[in-house]
Structure formats: C-alpha cells, structure tokens
N, C-alpha and C positions, 0 to 999 in steps of 0.2 A: 582455392589450392591448388587446382589445375592450373591454372593462368600463372602463376608463380613457381611451379615447376615447370611451364614452360620454357620461360625466361631463363631457368638454369639449365636449358640441355640446349647446346649451341645448335644441333640439325633444326629442332624444332623452331627455334630464337630467327635463325636464318630464313628460314621459310616464313616464317610471318612477315620478318623484314622485307622478302621479294614478293610477296605478294602484296605485303602494304603498299610498296613502291609503284608494282605494277599497278593495283589499284588507281594510285592517287594519277599517275602519269597520263592512264587512259583516259582518267575522268577531266584533267586540268587540259591535256589538248585541246579537245573540242570547245572547252568555254574560252581558255585564252585566243583561238584564233576565231570563234564567233564574237566575242567581246571586240578584239581589235578589229575587227571588218567594220563594226557597229561604230566604235569609237572611232576610227576614220573617217567614215561616212559622215556622221554628226559632226567632227572638227569641220571639214570643208563645208557641209550645210552653215553652219554655225559662221563661220568665218566668211563666208559669201553674204550671208545676211547683214553680219556687224559692217562689213565693208560697203555693202550695198547702203545700207544707212548712215553712214556716215559720209559717205562721198554724197548722198542725196542733200544732208543736212549742210554741209560745205558749197555744196551749188547753191541751195538755196539762198544763203545768205552773201555769198557772192554777187549773187543777183541782185538781193536788197541794197548792200554796198555799192555797188554801182550804180543802181538807182537812185541812191541818196545822191550821188555825187552829181549823176546825170541832171538830177533835178536841180541842184543848187547851181550847176553850171548854167541851165535853161533859163532859170531866173536872173541872173547877170544879164544874160546876153538878151534877154527880153527887155529887161529895165535899158541897156545900152543901145539897143535899137528905137525903141520907141520914145523915150526920154530925154535922150540927146546931152550931148555935152555942154548944152549952154545952160539947160535945166539942172543937171547932175551936179555942174560945178559951184553951183548954189548952196552954200552950207543948211542955209535952212531947209531948202526942197530937199536936200540929201539927208537930212536929219528926219525930217518926216518919213521920207522913202524908208529910211532904217526901220523906224518903229512901225510901219505898216509891215513890212517883211517880218519885224521879229512877233508881230500879233499872227500873223498865218502860219509861218513854219516854227513856233514855240523856240524862238530865240534862238535857231539853228546857225543865224547871222549874228555874229561879234560886233562887227561895225564896218563902214563901206568907205572908200575912198576913192578921189580921182586923179590920176598922175598922167602929167602930158609927157611928151615924146621924150624928155629930157631926164627923166624919173623923178622929177620934182611933183610932190603930192600938192595939187591946188585945192582941194577942197577934200574934208573928213567929217566922218560922222562916228561917233562912238567913244567908250569911255576913256579911252587913253589919249594923251596928249602926243596925238602924232601930225598936228598940223604942219605942213610945210617940210615932211621929212623927207629924204633922199632915198631914194629907191633904186639909182642907177648902176649901183654896184650888185644889187641882188640878182640872183639865180632866177628867182621865179619873171624878175623883169625883163630879163634879155631874153628869157623864152618866150615871154608874151609878146616883146618886138619881133619876135621871128615868126609867128604862130597866130593864126587867129584867136584862139583862147590858152590858158592853161591852166593846169590844178598843180599847186606845187606841191613838193614834200613837206612832211613837217619838219617844223624848226623852231626855234626859239627868235629870234630876229630882235629887235628893238626894245620889245614889251618883255623878254625874257621868259617867256611862257612858251610850252609846244602848241603851237598852230599850225594851221595852212592856209594858203590863199589861194581863191578861184577868181580868175583875171579875164576880162573880154577884151579886146583892142577894137579899138572904131577909128574913125576917122573925120577930122573936121577940116573942111580947109586944106584938103590935102595932106595935113598934118595928124599924127597918130597920137592917140590919147588913150589909156586903159581906163578900164573901170576895175577896182579890186573889190572884193569882199574877204573877209577873215570868220572861216567856220569855226564854232564851238566844239575843240578838240573834244571835250568830257563826252558831249552827244554822240559825235563820231565815235570816241572808243567804246562805249558803252555798245555801239552795233556789234561789234567785235568779241568783248567781254560776254555779252549773252550766248555766245557759242559754248555751252557747258554740258556735258556729257559725263555721267560717272563722277568720281572722286577728282580724277586727275586730268582730264580733257580740259583742255583751255586752246584759245584763238591768239593769235597776231598776227600783224601785216609787216612785211620788210618792204625796202624799195629793191634797185637794183645792185645798190652797192652792201646789200645785209645790212641794213642799218633799222632799227624800230622804228614805223610809224604809229604804232600803239602802245600803251601800256602792257607788257605779257602778266599773266597772274603769277608767274614764279619768275624772278630776277636771276635772269642769267645772260651771257655774252654768244650772240651769234657765232656761227664761224665765218671769216671772211671769204668775200668770194660773190659770185653773182649769185643774189637771192641767198646769200648765206648758205650757198652749197646745197640750198634744198631743192635747185629746179638747174637742169641742165640747159645753159643759154645756149651751146654747141649744137644742140639736136633741133633748135627750131621751136618757135613759140607754137604751143599746143593750147588751145583753150581748156583741153578737157581737165577734169580733176586728174589728178596724180597721188598714188600711193605709193609709200615706202616704209621702211620698217629700218631704223637705224640702234644701236646699241650704245648706250652714252656711256660715259666715264664712270657713275656708279655701279653699272655691268647689268642696268635693267634697257630692255627693250622698249621701245617707243613706235608708235605707230603716226607717221605725217601724210596727212591729206591738203594738196595744196592747188591751189586755184590763181592766175593770174587776174589782176584787177586794170581799173584804170590805163585803157590802153594797152595793158603788157606792161606797166612800170611799176606796179606793185602786184606783190605775191601774198595773199591770202593764206595763211597756214594754219590748219587744226592739228594738234598735239595730243596725245593720248597713251599714257603706259600701257603697255599690251596686256599686261596683268590686268589690268583694271578694264579693258573695253572686253577681254572673255572672263571676266568675272562670276558671268554666269556659268559659263563652259566650266570653269573649275568647281564651280560649286558642285555641279551634276558630275564631273569627275571624282570629288569627293564622296558623294554620296555612292557612285560606282564603285570605288575603291572598297567603301566599309562593305558594300554587299558582296563584293569578289571574296574581301577576305571574312566575313559570315559563313560564304557559301565554301570557301576552302577551309575554314576549321571542320564546317563538316562533312567536307569529305575526306578529309583528313581520320575524323571520329568514326564516320563510316568505314572507312578504309581498314583503321584499327581494330572496329568490332569485327566485321567481317571477316578480316584475315585471323584474328585471334577464333572465331568458332570453325573457320574451315579446317584449322591449324587442331583446333579440339577434336573435331571429327577423326582427323586425319590420326593423330593420335591414341584416340579409341579404336580406329581400325588397325593400328600398329599392335596394339595391346590385344586385340582380338586374334589378330593373326599369329601374336606370340603364345597367346594362351592354347591354340590349336596345336603350334607345334608342339609345346609342352603335355597337350593331350594324346598326339603322335606318338609320344615319347613313351609315354604312359601306356598306350595303348600296345607299343613294341614290348612294353617290359611284361605286359600283360600276356601277351602270345607268347613271350619266354618263360613265364609262369605258367600258361599251359602245356607248354610242352613239359619243363620240369613235373608239372603234376602228371604227365599223362606218361613218363619215366618212374616215377614213384609210382601210382598206380599198377605199373608193370611189375615193377620189382614186388609190389605186394601181394601180387596174385599168386607168385610161386610160394612162399609161404604160408600163404589162406589155403594152396592146394595141398601143401603137405597135411598141414593141420587137421584139415577136412578129410584125408587119406586115412593119418594115424588114427582119428576117433573113430572113422569105421573100422579097422584093426583092431582096437582095444575091444569094440563091441562084439567083436568076433570072441575074442578071449573070456569075454564076459558070460559067453553060450557055454565053455565047457563045464564041467561037472564040479571042477574045484569052486569056482565060484556061485553056482547055482544055490549052495546053502548060505551065503553071506547075508549078514541082516543088512546091509547098506547096499543091495542089489540094485535095488529100486532107486534109490537115490542115486546110484553109478548111471543107471541106464538113463534116468533123469538128465543129469550133466550132460552125457556123451551126445546124447540127443538135441539138447540146447547149444552145444558147441556146435554140431554137424549145420544145425538152422543158423547161427550166426556167422558160421566160415562162409555158408552158399550166400548168404545176404553181402558179406563183404564183398566177394566176388561178384555180383550183381552191381554193387555200386561203381567197384572199378571197373566192369565193364563198360558201365554207361558214361563214366567218367573218359576212359580210354576214347570210346565211339565219339565225344563230345572235342574232345583236345586232339584228335588225330587231325593229319592234313588235310587239307579240303579235299575232296574226290567231286572233281565237276563232272565226272562220266553221267551220261542220261541212262537211267537203269528204271526196270520196272519192278514195283514195292508198293506194300499196301500203306496208303496215307495215313489211317486209323492206328496201327501199330509206331508209327513214327510219333504222331500227336502223343499218344499215350507215354512215350519215352521223355520227350520234352515236359510231360506234366511232369511226371516224375522227377526231374531233375529241377524245374521250378518249385515243386511244392513245398519244401522247407522255406525256402524267402519269403513265399508266400504266406505261410502260417505267420513268421515272424511280424508280416505288413497288415496281419488279420485278414487278409483276404482270402476268400474260397475259391478254389479251382472246381469247376464243373465242365463233363464233356457230355456231347447230346451226339454219337458218332452213328451213323448210319453203316450196320453191320454188313450189310450186300453191296458196299460200295467197290468197284472194279479197281484194277491198279492203275497208278498214274505211272506217266514216263517223266522222271525228274532226276536232278542229282540230292541223293537222299541228304548228306551233308550238309549241301546247301539250303535245302527246305526246312533241315532240322533247325540250321541258324533263322533262318526267316521268322518261325514260329516261337525262337525262343527270343527273340527281339521283340516281336509284339507282345508278347505274353509280359516280358520284362518292363514294357511301356505302359501296359496295363498297370503292372504292380505300382509304377511310380507315379503315377495317376491317382493311384488308390492308399497309397501308404499314410497319408497323412490323417483319414479318416475310416479307413478298411471300405470292403465292400465285396463285390462276385465278378470274377470272369468266367465266360462260359464259352468252350470251343464247340463248334456245333461241324459236323462234315454231312453234306448231303448230296444228292445226285440233280444234276441240271442236263437233260439231252444229253449231248456227250463231254459235260466237265463235271470235274470233281468241286464242288464249292466249299471253301474251308471260311467260317466267320470266328472270327475274335471277338466279342464282347463283353465291356464294361459299363459298370452305373457309374462310372465317375463323374468329374463335373464337365467333362466334354472339350471341343476346342471351337474355340470363337472361330467364326464364319469367314473373318478375314483372313486367317491362318491357313484356311484348308484347301486355297489352290495354290499354299506354296510348301503345304506339308512332307512335300516330294523330292523338294528343291535342296542340293548340295550345301551342305553347312548351315542350313537353316535348322533351328532348335529353338523351343519353349521353354526348355530346362535351366536351370540355374545354371550362371557360369562356373564354369568347373565340373558337370553333372553331364554334358552331352556334348557329342563333336557335331554333331546335325548332318551326320553321315550315313545313320543306321538305316532308315526309311528310304533314304535316297539308292543304297546300295542293294536293298530289300527289290525295291522297285526296277531295278535293273536284271538281278536274277528271274524276279516272274516272268518280265518280258522275255527273256532271253529263253524262257523254256515255254514259249508260247500262250503263256497266261495273263490273266489281268489281275490288278489289286486296285480295288477303290476304297475310300472312307465317306461314312455317314457320320455327323456329328451334331447332337442337340446339346445345346446348354444348360447344364445339372442334370443331364438325363443319361449322357453317357455315349461312349463312341464304338460304333462298330467297322473292323477292316473286314473286306471280303478278298477273298482270292481265288480263283477260277482257274484249273489247270483241265487241260486235255485230258482223258485215258487213253491209257496204254492201247496201240494196236495191234493184232496178232501179225507176227512176220517182221516186226520192226524192230531192229537190231539197236543193240547199246551203243551210242555214238558221244564222243568228247563234247564237251563245251567249256566257255570261257570262266574261269573263276572268279569267284569276288567273295567277298566276307564282311559280314553285316555286325559284327561284333562291336 
C-alpha cells in the first residue's frame, strides 16, 4: 500500500527515480570499465592466438607444397642426368621408367616425354596419345629452353585437362633436349584442399596473373592483377606469410593469409571468414553478454528495491515530523487552554470568596435571638457549615490550578521540596484514581530547603508521575514518591511497579524526540527537557528499570546554602 502511495506522490516518485538512477549509474560504470578492459585484452590475446595458428598452418603447407614440387623436380633431374637421352628416347625404356616412378610415388607422375630442341616429342610414355606432339609454341617449352629446368603453370594443353609440367633441359652432342613429366593435378590439388579450418576456411593457389592453379572450395573469380591483388608486387618479394583483412561484396569480412611458392611464381592463399575464425570469441562474447544482462537486471532490481526502501524510510520520517508538528500545535493549544483555565480559575475565586463571606454573615445572623427559637436552626447551621467548607475547597482547588497554569518562574528560590511534592500529588490524584493507580508518599520531614525553581520542579515531578501513570494504566498498580537526605543533597525517588523499560531503551531515554509511547501520545521531549532542568539546577537525574518489576527515577538536588541569594535561570517546560 505504501509503495502504491509512493508512486502517486510526485516528490517521492521523483526521489525514488533519482536514487534508482544514481545506484544504476554508479553500479554500471565500474562493470562497463572492467568488462571493456577484460574484453579488449581478451580480444587482442585471442586475435594474436588465431593469427599465429593460421600463420603457422599456412607456413607449414607452403613448405609441404614446395617440398612436393622440389621432390618431383629432383626426380626428373636425376633421371635426365643419370639415364641420358639415348636410354630415355627409347619408348620401352621410358615406359618402364614411368612405371617405376608410379610405384615409388603413388602415381603422382602421369606420363613422361622426351622432347628435342625443336619442340618435337620423340618418345612418350603414358595413357594419352601424345606421340610426336609438337610443343614448340608452348610457354613451358620456351621457358625450359631458356633455363635448366621449369615447373609450368597449370593449363589444359592438348589433353584438355588441368595439369602442369615439370621439365629438365639436357644436352647431347651439343644439342638441347628436354625430359618432361606431367604431375597428377588431383594429387597436387589435394595438398591445397587439405588446408581446412572451421566452416569457411579453405586454400587455393594463384599465379602472377591472378589465375587459379588449384580448384578453390568456393566458386569465385579472383581480382585481376598481380596475384589477384592479394600481394603487393611493388613492395618486393617477401618470403614471410602476409596477413590482410578484406570486406567482400556480400559485406562479410574475410582474413587472407598469403605465402609465395615455386620461386615466387605462385601465391598460396588461405581465406576464412572473420566471423568463423573468431567463432569461439563470439561464443564467449555471447555468454558474457548474457551474464552482463542478468547482472544488469539484478542491479536494476536491487536499485529499485533499495530506492523504494529508502524512500519508505524517508516518507516515514516525514510522517513522524509532520506528526510532531501536529503535536507541537496541540501543545500550543494546551498551553492556550492552560492560560484560559488560569483566567477562569481566577474569575471563579472571586464569587467563591463572596459566597464564603456571605455564608459567614448568615452565620452571624443566626446567632441573634430571633433565630435561636427556630426549629430549623440546626439544619441551617449544618448547611452554612457545608457551604463554607465546600467554598474553601473550591478556593484551594483553583489555587492549585493557578499555581500550575501560571507562567514558569525560572528564578531559583529556597523552598521545601516536600510541600511541592504534596501539591503535585494532589493534582495527579484524580487521574491516578481513574487509572486504578495508588499514589503513596514517604517523605523525610526533617529535609532542609533546596535551591531551585518551584514551578519548574513542579513540572518535573508532574511529568514523572504522569509517565508512571501511563505505564500502569492498563493493569493498575502503585506509585511511591520518596524524599530523603543524602549528604548535602535532597534525593527524590519516583518509583512504580509497572512493566519496566527494555535495557536497549535506557541509554536513549533522555534523548530529544525519543519516546516509547504509541504514535500521537507523546512527543519524546518531556524527559529530555526535565533532564535539562535538573542539570541546570546543579542536580542529577538517573533511571533504573527491571523488566516486569518496575522503574525508578532518582533526582538529587543540592540543599540551600545560608546567605545564597535568589538568582534567575533559563526557562524550560516539560509539559
């Protein structure tokens, strides 16, 4: 109900929202800062790890491919050098040599051929009908004639199938000849296709013109230019693995690792989508986001709960303050009523005095001879006596009321404390009777006079007795007021046999605004002001209480010293 009421009050709703916003901001800022720092460090570390792994993978396969090509070239060079043109130009010998190569190298060699200096194939061993084929116009033959050996690019050639040639030039009788071998493209292509990481990672080889030398996993057309623009030919031929990131036409970023092959004539390219390469990091990011959202929701719930609780307390404090203001207003009203009562008591005193005086005059008349023989004389005398007695009683009551209601006289005077106690007991007796409380006094008749303010001391005792009556009004009980002498002090004890005060409350009993009474029945100022009055008069006030046994307030005041004059003191009121 209170929370619903809070949301209906603009001030408290605004206060709750401000507190909630402050808690959320203060809580989220360190979380975001720490989380961002951890994330960026993790990202840098993970990125470095991924790049290092892929770079090592590409470097390893670059060496493997270069070794494969180098081994095949070495085999052909060995055959050309050791078997010679005469043997190799014999097709039967050449067929046996091819069979031996295929047994030893798992059919990596498709065929062998011997080509003379004019480009005419003079001997052939293999599955195709390429005897007497003319290679004079082919690129690989022209390159072979210029160099000691050559490994050609992949091309279709006469067999209309992708393949590449490994050729070695030799000389016989001063004339050049060439031993060429065709390498199985499928075996070579498998070396590159085996480079697979993740779901999108694959590799392929480009020549200087950006033409495929292997079948890529994904069908696409590379860019025109040097190595498909994946390698900057102008910066020089660097053997190290290069790393680049490009965004494709589909908007997806890909990572490219490139390494030069075959005497820097081919480029090995490994390509993988960036999202795939960093999939583990993205998975960790997803988990972190979920944790952050759960933590954020928890912070918001905590901020809402704490804000509402704090605003509840503030609202309760404001209610208490408002109630205290109302009590102060009521106290002012009571003060006005007191002044009004004092005026009424003063006005009543005058007719009562006249009534008593007239009763005395009638008494004098009855003593004359005319009334002595009356049969109602005795009854008249009884009535006059009763009028006189009740008139004096009314006068005494109004005197006491005036004594309490008059403005506080803060001057310190010498007076008997016992008389003051008796007067307060008379004022409180009627209320005590209604509450089934018995008032008893044990007063030391030899008690010397004390130096204090009578009106303020009257209010102190009246407050202590009223508090005791409040504590006993549910079940009734007894209050005992005792006065005695202790060295140079008069000691007054106000004791009741009520429920007592909890030990936790005893240390705060004299604090301003502290009260154990129900809301609306006490301001919490009475004992605090009474404490100040006693301290101002040079005395001491203390309390002792036992649960279910009762409470005793003890006041110690110094006796009046001879020759000490009356002096003013600051005014208090503990009503």
